[in-house]
BATOR-668109 format. One record per residue: residue in one letter; x negated, z, y of N, C-alpha, C in turn. Coordinates in steps of 0.02 Angstrom, whole numbers, plus 50000, padded with zeros to 5 digits. Layout:
# residues N
ATOM:r:n_c1:n_c3:n_c2:ca_c1:ca_c3:ca_c2:c_c1:c_c3:c_c2
ATOM:a:X:Z:Y:X:Z:Y:X:Z:Y $
...
This chain:
# residues 234
ATOM:r:n_c1:n_c3:n_c2:ca_c1:ca_c3:ca_c2:c_c1:c_c3:c_c2
ATOM:m:51262:51156:49401:51190:51149:49416:51181:51138:49492 $
ATOM:q:51135:51174:49522:51123:51167:49594:51062:51125:49607 $
ATOM:f:51063:51088:49660:51006:51046:49678:50986:51059:49751 $
ATOM:s:50924:51048:49765:50900:51053:49834:50937:51004:49878 $
ATOM:p:50954:51021:49941:50990:50975:49984:50951:50914:50003 $
ATOM:r:50888:50914:49989:50848:50854:50005:50807:50836:49944 $
ATOM:f:50806:50772:49929:50766:50748:49873:50722:50691:49897 $
ATOM:r:50667:50683:49864:50619:50631:49884:50606:50584:49826 $
ATOM:l:50585:50525:49847:50570:50472:49798:50510:50490:49754 $
ATOM:f:50517:50480:49689:50457:50479:49647:50458:50414:49608 $
ATOM:a:50401:50388:49595:50397:50323:49561:50359:50330:49497 $
ATOM:l:50385:50300:49445:50349:50295:49381:50350:50221:49364 $
ATOM:v:50299:50186:49386:50297:50114:49381:50250:50093:49325 $
ATOM:l:50273:50051:49279:50229:50025:49228:50177:49982:49263 $
ATOM:g:50114:49997:49251:50061:49961:49286:50057:49984:49358 $
ATOM:w:50060:50050:49371:50062:50077:49440:50005:50050:49482 $
ATOM:a:49944:50050:49455:49887:50029:49496:49895:49958:49520 $
ATOM:s:49920:49913:49477:49927:49843:49498:49986:49835:49545 $
ATOM:a:50036:49879:49540:50094:49874:49583:50077:49889:49655 $
ATOM:l:50030:49936:49667:50011:49954:49735:49953:49912:49760 $
ATOM:s:49923:49873:49719:49865:49833:49738:49887:49771:49776 $
ATOM:t:49847:49751:49824:49861:49690:49861:49823:49630:49834 $
ATOM:a:49784:49642:49779:49744:49589:49751:49790:49534:49726 $
ATOM:g:49775:49473:49744:49814:49416:49723:49879:49409:49759 $
ATOM:a:49887:49443:49817:49950:49442:49852:49969:49371:49874 $
ATOM:s:49920:49330:49887:49934:49262:49911:49964:49219:49856 $
ATOM:a:49955:49240:49792:49977:49197:49737:50041:49223:49705 $
ATOM:v:50063:49283:49723:50121:49313:49690:50173:49330:49743 $
ATOM:e:50236:49314:49728:50290:49333:49772:50315:49402:49752 $
ATOM:f:50322:49447:49801:50340:49515:49787:50413:49530:49804 $
ATOM:q:50440:49579:49768:50508:49602:49780:50508:49643:49845 $
ATOM:a:50552:49625:49891:50556:49662:49954:50584:49732:49940 $
ATOM:p:50549:49785:49963:50575:49852:49952:50646:49862:49979 $
ATOM:t:50662:49827:50034:50729:49834:50062:50782:49806:50016 $
ATOM:s:50764:49755:49975:50812:49727:49928:50827:49777:49872 $
ATOM:i:50777:49818:49854:50788:49871:49804:50835:49924:49834 $
ATOM:d:50822:49943:49897:50865:49992:49930:50937:49967:49932 $
ATOM:a:50946:49902:49948:51013:49874:49953:51048:49874:49885 $
ATOM:a:51011:49857:49832:51041:49857:49765:51061:49927:49744 $
ATOM:v:51019:49976:49760:51036:50046:49745:51098:50068:49783 $
ATOM:a:51101:50050:49848:51159:50069:49889:51223:50039:49861 $
ATOM:a:51220:49975:49839:51279:49942:49811:51301:49976:49746 $
ATOM:y:51252:49994:49706:51268:50028:49642:51302:50095:49656 $
ATOM:l:51275:50134:49703:51303:50200:49718:51372:50194:49750 $
ATOM:d:51382:50142:49792:51448:50132:49820:51499:50119:49765 $
ATOM:g:51477:50082:49714:51522:50069:49658:51540:50131:49619 $
ATOM:e:51494:50180:49617:51508:50243:49583:51560:50284:49620 $
ATOM:g:51559:50277:49687:51608:50313:49727:51597:50388:49732 $
ATOM:g:51536:50410:49717:51523:50482:49718:51496:50508:49783 $
ATOM:g:51482:50464:49831:51456:50486:49895:51381:50495:49897 $
ATOM:d:51346:50480:49842:51273:50486:49842:51241:50429:49880 $
ATOM:s:51180:50440:49902:51139:50387:49934:51070:50389:49903 $
ATOM:g:51037:50331:49903:50971:50327:49874:50917:50341:49925 $
ATOM:v:50864:50376:49904:50806:50386:49947:50767:50321:49950 $
ATOM:p:50751:50294:50010:50716:50229:50015:50652:50229:49974 $
ATOM:v:50640:50172:49942:50579:50165:49902:50518:50158:49947 $
ATOM:d:50460:50171:49919:50397:50167:49956:50386:50094:49978 $
ATOM:a:50378:50084:50043:50369:50016:50069:50303:49985:50047 $
ATOM:r:50257:50025:50020:50193:49998:49998:50195:49968:49929 $
ATOM:l:50251:49975:49893:50255:49948:49826:50250:49872:49827 $
ATOM:h:50211:49845:49782:50206:49772:49774:50227:49756:49702 $
ATOM:l:50292:49743:49694:50320:49728:49629:50337:49654:49627 $
ATOM:k:50325:49622:49570:50338:49551:49562:50412:49537:49576 $
ATOM:a:50425:49484:49615:50493:49467:49633:50534:49453:49570 $
ATOM:c:50595:49478:49570:50639:49470:49512:50686:49411:49524 $
ATOM:a:50687:49364:49476:50730:49305:49483:50803:49322:49468 $
ATOM:d:50815:49374:49431:50883:49394:49412:50904:49457:49451 $
ATOM:p:50968:49472:49451:50990:49534:49483:50955:49594:49451 $
ATOM:l:50941:49644:49492:50906:49702:49467:50950:49742:49419 $
ATOM:d:50918:49770:49367:50952:49814:49320:50950:49886:49348 $
ATOM:i:51008:49917:49353:51011:49986:49379:51052:50028:49331 $
ATOM:a:51026:50086:49314:51062:50131:49269:51050:50203:49291 $
ATOM:r:51101:50245:49282:51095:50316:49299:51051:50351:49248 $
ATOM:r:51003:50390:49273:50959:50428:49230:50958:50501:49253 $
ATOM:g:51013:50535:49243:51019:50603:49267:51062:50607:49330 $
ATOM:d:51076:50668:49351:51119:50678:49409:51089:50653:49474 $
ATOM:r:51023:50653:49478:50991:50635:49541:50936:50584:49532 $
ATOM:s:50946:50538:49486:50895:50487:49474:50926:50423:49448 $
ATOM:l:50901:50366:49473:50920:50300:49449:50859:50264:49423 $
ATOM:e:50867:50225:49370:50814:50181:49347:50830:50111:49371 $
ATOM:v:50782:50082:49407:50790:50014:49433:50736:49971:49400 $
ATOM:g:50756:49914:49372:50708:49873:49336:50721:49799:49342 $
ATOM:c:50670:49761:49322:50675:49688:49320:50655:49667:49250 $
ATOM:g:50702:49668:49204:50688:49648:49136:50630:49688:49108 $
ATOM:a:50582:49652:49080:50522:49684:49052:50464:49685:49102 $
ATOM:e:50476:49660:49163:50422:49654:49212:50401:49721:49241 $
ATOM:w:50450:49760:49264:50434:49824:49295:50496:49868:49297 $
ATOM:r:50485:49932:49309:50540:49979:49319:50515:50036:49363 $
ATOM:i:50559:50063:49403:50543:50121:49444:50602:50169:49441 $
ATOM:f:50590:50231:49459:50643:50281:49462:50653:50300:49535 $
ATOM:v:50716:50301:49556:50733:50316:49626:50776:50379:49628 $
ATOM:r:50756:50426:49669:50796:50486:49678:50858:50471:49721 $
ATOM:t:50911:50507:49708:50970:50502:49749:50985:50570:49779 $
ATOM:e:51023:50569:49833:51043:50632:49864:51116:50629:49881 $
ATOM:g:51149:50686:49876:51220:50690:49890:51234:50715:49959 $
ATOM:a:51296:50705:49981:51317:50730:50046:51315:50806:50045 $
ATOM:e:51287:50835:50097:51280:50908:50100:51345:50940:50124 $
ATOM:a:51369:50987:50087:51429:51024:50107:51409:51080:50155 $
ATOM:p:51452:51095:50203:51437:51151:50249:51427:51216:50210 $
ATOM:v:51380:51255:50232:51366:51319:50199:51408:51373:50233 $
ATOM:p:51452:51406:50196:51492:51460:50227:51448:51512:50258 $
ATOM:a:51471:51541:50314:51431:51591:50349:51415:51650:50304 $
ATOM:a:51462:51668:50260:51450:51726:50217:51395:51713:50166 $
ATOM:a:51381:51649:50153:51331:51632:50102:51262:51617:50132 $
ATOM:q:51257:51615:50198:51194:51596:50229:51137:51645:50212 $
ATOM:d:51154:51709:50208:51102:51759:50192:51077:51753:50121 $
ATOM:a:51116:51719:50079:51097:51713:50008:51060:51648:49993 $
ATOM:q:51044:51610:50045:51009:51546:50034:50940:51559:50003 $
ATOM:a:50918:51509:49964:50853:51515:49931:50797:51513:49982 $
ATOM:p:50740:51544:49967:50683:51544:50013:50654:51474:50020 $
ATOM:l:50625:51461:50078:50594:51396:50090:50524:51394:50062 $
ATOM:v:50507:51337:50032:50439:51327:50005:50415:51259:50029 $
ATOM:a:50348:51250:50026:50318:51187:50049:50319:51136:49993 $
ATOM:q:50346:51077:50009:50351:51023:49960:50321:50960:49990 $
ATOM:l:50285:50922:49950:50253:50861:49974:50306:50806:49985 $
ATOM:r:50299:50771:50040:50345:50715:50055:50318:50649:50027 $
ATOM:v:50253:50645:50015:50221:50583:49994:50175:50596:49935 $
ATOM:s:50155:50543:49902:50105:50550:49849:50036:50552:49880 $
ATOM:l:49993:50596:49856:49925:50603:49882:49876:50607:49824 $
ATOM:a:49818:50576:49834:49767:50575:49782:49724:50638:49785 $
ATOM:r:49690:50651:49730:49644:50707:49727:49592:50701:49783 $
ATOM:g:49579:50756:49817:49530:50756:49871:49560:50742:49939 $
ATOM:s:49625:50722:49942:49657:50709:50006:49666:50774:50045 $
ATOM:m:49658:50769:50111:49671:50826:50154:49744:50826:50175 $
ATOM:i:49777:50882:50168:49848:50886:50183:49858:50898:50258 $
ATOM:t:49905:50860:50287:49924:50870:50357:49996:50894:50360 $
ATOM:a:50015:50918:50419:50083:50945:50426:50136:50892:50412 $
ATOM:s:50121:50829:50428:50170:50776:50417:50181:50761:50343 $
ATOM:d:50136:50784:50300:50143:50772:50227:50190:50823:50194 $
ATOM:i:50210:50874:50231:50246:50931:50202:50316:50936:50232 $
ATOM:e:50363:50956:50190:50429:50975:50213:50447:51042:50181 $
ATOM:m:50482:51083:50218:50503:51148:50192:50573:51142:50163 $
ATOM:v:50580:51159:50100:50644:51152:50066:50662:51218:50030 $
ATOM:p:50726:51233:50025:50747:51292:49988:50745:51279:49913 $
ATOM:v:50716:51324:49875:50713:51317:49802:50740:51381:49771 $
ATOM:p:50796:51376:49735:50824:51436:49704:50783:51459:49644 $
ATOM:g:50791:51521:49626:50757:51548:49568:50689:51578:49586 $
ATOM:r:50656:51605:49536:50591:51637:49546:50536:51584:49552 $
ATOM:m:50490:51596:49598:50435:51550:49610:50369:51585:49594 $
ATOM:a:50317:51545:49580:50251:51573:49566:50226:51612:49627 $
ATOM:a:50185:51662:49615:50161:51706:49668:50120:51667:49720 $
ATOM:d:50086:51613:49699:50044:51576:49746:50079:51516:49776 $
ATOM:t:50146:51514:49772:50183:51459:49802:50172:51459:49878 $
ATOM:v:50160:51400:49906:50148:51393:49978:50215:51399:50013 $
ATOM:r:50220:51446:50060:50284:51461:50093:50284:51445:50168 $
ATOM:s:50234:51409:50191:50234:51386:50261:50189:51325:50266 $
ATOM:v:50202:51284:50317:50161:51224:50329:50090:51244:50344 $
ATOM:e:50082:51298:50382:50016:51320:50403:49971:51340:50344 $
ATOM:m:50001:51365:50290:49961:51386:50233:49924:51329:50199 $
ATOM:a:49952:51268:50204:49923:51211:50169:49889:51161:50214 $
ATOM:s:49906:51159:50278:49877:51110:50323:49801:51118:50327 $
ATOM:g:49766:51062:50321:49693:51062:50326:49658:51075:50260 $
ATOM:l:49696:51091:50207:49665:51102:50142:49665:51037:50101 $
ATOM:k:49623:51035:50049:49616:50975:50007:49649:50987:49939 $
ATOM:l:49672:50932:49910:49703:50936:49844:49651:50934:49789 $
ATOM:r:49660:50978:49740:49615:50978:49681:49634:50923:49632 $
ATOM:r:49696:50898:49636:49719:50844:49591:49770:50802:49627 $
ATOM:s:49784:50743:49600:49834:50699:49629:49904:50728:49616 $
ATOM:v:49948:50719:49665:50016:50745:49658:50066:50693:49682 $
ATOM:m:50127:50699:49658:50181:50653:49674:50228:50684:49726 $
ATOM:p:50269:50642:49760:50319:50669:49806:50365:50718:49771 $
ATOM:g:50385:50769:49807:50430:50819:49778:50395:50877:49746 $
ATOM:t:50328:50875:49742:50290:50929:49712:50291:50991:49757 $
ATOM:v:50310:51048:49730:50306:51111:49767:50233:51134:49764 $
ATOM:l:50204:51145:49823:50133:51160:49827:50119:51233:49807 $
ATOM:r:50062:51241:49772:50037:51307:49755:49964:51311:49777 $
ATOM:l:49942:51371:49794:49874:51379:49819:49823:51360:49766 $
ATOM:s:49841:51365:49702:49795:51346:49649:49782:51271:49648 $
ATOM:m:49825:51232:49681:49815:51159:49685:49768:51140:49742 $
ATOM:l:49752:51188:49785:49718:51173:49848:49649:51205:49852 $
ATOM:e:49608:51177:49895:49543:51206:49910:49526:51190:49982 $
ATOM:r:49483:51230:50010:49463:51219:50080:49420:51157:50085 $
ATOM:a:49431:51118:50137:49390:51059:50149:49321:51081:50174 $
ATOM:p:49267:51051:50148:49200:51070:50171:49191:51057:50246 $
ATOM:l:49161:51105:50280:49146:51096:50351:49078:51062:50359 $
ATOM:i:49032:51077:50313:48968:51043:50313:48958:51012:50244 $
ATOM:m:48923:50956:50243:48912:50919:50181:48837:50918:50165 $
ATOM:r:48822:50910:50102:48752:50905:50080:48718:50849:50119 $
ATOM:g:48660:50864:50146:48622:50815:50185:48634:50819:50260 $
ATOM:d:48686:50857:50281:48700:50864:50352:48645:50904:50386 $
ATOM:r:48630:50886:50449:48585:50927:50490:48627:50982:50522 $
ATOM:v:48605:51043:50514:48643:51100:50540:48597:51145:50580 $
ATOM:s:48628:51188:50620:48590:51239:50657:48588:51302:50615 $
ATOM:l:48528:51324:50599:48518:51386:50560:48505:51442:50610 $
ATOM:r:48549:51491:50612:48547:51543:50664:48534:51612:50634 $
ATOM:a:48498:51651:50673:48489:51722:50658:48504:51760:50722 $
ATOM:d:48559:51795:50724:48580:51831:50784:48572:51906:50774 $
ATOM:g:48548:51940:50826:48540:52012:50824:48563:52042:50890 $
ATOM:p:48560:52108:50896:48582:52142:50957:48545:52118:51019 $
ATOM:n:48480:52104:51012:48440:52086:51070:48404:52019:51063 $
ATOM:f:48426:51979:51014:48392:51914:51006:48440:51865:50973 $
ATOM:a:48422:51801:50980:48458:51747:50946:48409:51691:50935 $
ATOM:v:48400:51671:50873:48353:51618:50855:48391:51564:50818 $
ATOM:a:48376:51501:50833:48408:51445:50799:48356:51391:50785 $
ATOM:v:48357:51365:50724:48312:51310:50705:48354:51257:50670 $
ATOM:e:48327:51196:50667:48363:51142:50633:48350:51146:50558 $
ATOM:a:48403:51136:50520:48398:51139:50447:48440:51084:50416 $
ATOM:e:48430:51074:50351:48469:51024:50313:48509:51060:50259 $
ATOM:a:48574:51045:50256:48616:51075:50205:48600:51046:50136 $
ATOM:i:48591:51090:50088:48576:51069:50020:48640:51065:49978 $
ATOM:e:48694:51094:50003:48758:51093:49968:48815:51093:50018 $
ATOM:n:48875:51074:49994:48934:51075:50037:48955:51147:50049 $
ATOM:g:48990:51158:50105:49014:51225:50119:49072:51226:50167 $
ATOM:s:49120:51270:50155:49175:51282:50201:49162:51345:50241 $
ATOM:v:49204:51358:50291:49195:51418:50332:49195:51480:50288 $
ATOM:g:49143:51521:50296:49138:51583:50257:49099:51576:50192 $
ATOM:d:49087:51514:50170:49049:51504:50108:48975:51520:50118 $
ATOM:r:48944:51546:50066:48872:51557:50066:48838:51494:50039 $
ATOM:v:48794:51464:50079:48763:51400:50060:48687:51405:50068 $
ATOM:t:48653:51359:50036:48580:51354:50042:48562:51296:50087 $
ATOM:v:48517:51308:50134:48492:51255:50179:48416:51256:50177 $
ATOM:r:48387:51201:50201:48314:51195:50203:48291:51194:50276 $
ATOM:n:48249:51241:50295:48220:51242:50362:48176:51181:50369 $
ATOM:l:48192:51137:50417:48156:51074:50424:48085:51084:50452 $
ATOM:s:48073:51141:50483:48006:51155:50509:47960:51181:50456 $
ATOM:s:47984:51227:50415:47941:51259:50365:47953:51234:50294 $
ATOM:g:48010:51200:50283:48026:51178:50215:48056:51233:50172 $
ATOM:e:48061:51293:50198:48086:51350:50160:48162:51344:50149 $
ATOM:k:48184:51362:50089:48256:51363:50074:48283:51433:50090 $
ATOM:i:48338:51433:50128:48366:51496:50152:48442:51494:50140 $
ATOM:q:48470:51552:50126:48542:51557:50117:48574:51589:50178 $
ATOM:g:48634:51565:50194:48672:51593:50249:48745:51576:50241 $
ATOM:r:48786:51601:50287:48858:51588:50283:48878:51536:50336 $
ATOM:v:48924:51492:50317:48948:51440:50362:48993:51471:50415 $
ATOM:a:48976:51459:50478:49015:51484:50534:49067:51431:50554 $
ATOM:a:49116:51452:50594:49170:51407:50613:49146:51348:50654 $
ATOM:d:49089:51355:50688:49063:51300:50729:49019:51252:50689 $
ATOM:g:49013:51263:50624:48973:51218:50582:48900:51239:50574 $
ATOM:s:48880:51293:50607:48812:51318:50598:48809:51363:50537 $
ATOM:v:48749:51380:50516:48739:51426:50459:48705:51489:50485 $
ATOM:l:48737:51545:50474:48715:51608:50503:48681:51651:50451 $
ATOM:i:48620:51673:50467:48584:51720:50424:48601:51790:50445 $
ATOM:s:48620:51831:50398:48636:51901:50415:48573:51937:50435 $
ATOM:s:48577:51973:50490:48518:52011:50514:48521:52083:50491 $
């Protein structure tokens, strides 16, 4: 079985919402994320396989464990770390990368865009959220194959670290929002007219949207331009 040379942490925490919440932080002692990393490192050293654990998310707020952490292997590239019945998380591991023979370099899998962090629905993706990783086998036709393809777009749903991005997961971020004051323009060969209008709906560049002329009250449709104005076709 082949694995990607880089793996990222994913967490499946019982009571995930409360684990990331800071509510009641003053009354509860939390498990230091670095202590989890250290326990994972000690466990992997004991295995002697040369694997290392991907550091856990520093934002996790897990109740401090009075006893040594329970760690068990859950697959070739995953460990389950837990504190009795209090909580459990899954930590990805990664192995030492072997040099790729020159003859095999041309046969490497194509690079695809993979999320480095967990992001909620509606989040705008930035270049720092993405890493390009080789993935063997056939991929969906709309798989994102460059950082530029996804940067600046919004997620249609929440995703976890390690998710390979597809265009069907993404949508363009609105350039204008409902209620925004916009410039309504009509450009021609020998004239240019602009009036102030109010957007009645959200719109991205190239979208056809309806706006209200603030002078006449008339509703007019036009296309969103890159500068945030709405252009009426002449």
